[in-house]
C-alpha positions, 0 to 999 in steps of 0.5 A: 639607715640613719646616722648621728653626729654627736657633740659634747662641749663646755659653755660658760654658764653666763653665755647660756642665752648666747649659746641658744641664740647661736645654735638656733641660727647656726643649726639651721644649716644642718637642716638645710643640708638634709639633717632631720633633727638637731638637739642641744641639751644643757647639763642638769644632773651631771655627776662627777666621776672617779675615772671619767665624766662629762666635765673631764671630757671637755675640760670644763671649768667651774663656771662652765656647763656641759652641753650634750648635742646630736644631729640626726641624718637620714643616712651617712651619705647625706651627712657626708655630702652635707658636711663636705659642702659646709667645710668646702673653702667655697662655702660662704654662709653668714651663719658660719661667720665667726664675726656675725655669729661668734661661738660663745664657747671654746671650740678647741675643747669641743668633742665630736664624731660620727656614729652609726646606729647600733640600736634605735628603739621608741619614737623621736619627738619633742622630749623635755629630758635626756640622759646622755652616755659615752662608753668605751666598748671592745670591738669584739663585744659589739653584739653583746653590747647591743643585746645588753642595750636591748634588754635595758631598753625594755626596762626603760620603756616600762618606766616611761622612756620614749626613745633610746639610741645607741650609736657606734663610733664610725667617724670619730677623729682624734683631737689636738686637745680633746676627743671622744677616745680620750674622754673615755680613756679608750684602749686599742681595740675599743670603739666609742658608743654615743647614746641617749635616752629621751624622756617625756619629763624629768619627773618620769625620768627620776622616778624610773631611775629611782626604781631601777636603783632601788635595793628592792629592784630585782630584774635578771636583765640588770643582774651583773652576774647573769648579764655581765657588762661587756665593757668597763663601766668605770670608764663610762660616763653619763648625765641628765640634760634639759633640751634648750634647742630642737630643730 
C-alpha cells in the first residue's frame, strides 16, 4: 500500500527560484531512496481563515509564500528505510549539506508528517494545479470521513479533477515551534488528514469550484443536512497551488 509524506512551509517570495533549485537537487535523494514521485507546489489562491489557515500553520510573514508538498512512496516500509538511511549520522551526501545546498527558507517553521492513504481516486501524473487541504478528524469518524470524501470525489471527477488523495495521520510528530496538530488546533482523539486534488489546469479547477459553490448547485452529496461533515469545518484549511517541481 502506498504512503505519503506531507509538508507545508513558508518561503520568502524573493527566494522562489532558489527554492526551486534547492528542491530540484535535494528532492532527487528521495527518488534514490525509492520514492515514486515528489511534488512541490507554490501558493496561488490561498485564503486566510478566521480560525486556521495555511499562513498560520507555518507562521508565514507578509513577504513569504506557502509551499504545499508531498512525497509518494510505494509503501511505508520503503519510506521508513529511506528516511532512516538519510537521517543516519553515517549518511554523507552533498545534497543535504547546508553549505553546498542551503535551505532558502526557515526550516524551524516547516511542518511535516507521514500519512497512510485513506482514499486514492483517479490517476497520478503531471497536473498544472492542485488544491491542498489539512483537516482535523475525530478518530472514531474515520469511516464516515472516507465515505464523505468518496462522495465528494465523484463530483470533483465530474467537473474535471484528475486525482484525489485523502491520507490519514500516521507518523505526525509534535514540533517545537510548529506542527500539523497545532496547525488545525487538533484536540485529543483527533487525527490530522492531509489531502489534495489534482486538476489538469487552473481554469478547469476554477470552473468546477464555481459550479459547486453556486447557489443553484443542488446535490445531496454536498448537502450538510443529509450528509453532515464528520469534522469541525472551521478548523479545516485549504488553498490552491501551482506545481513548481515534480520528480
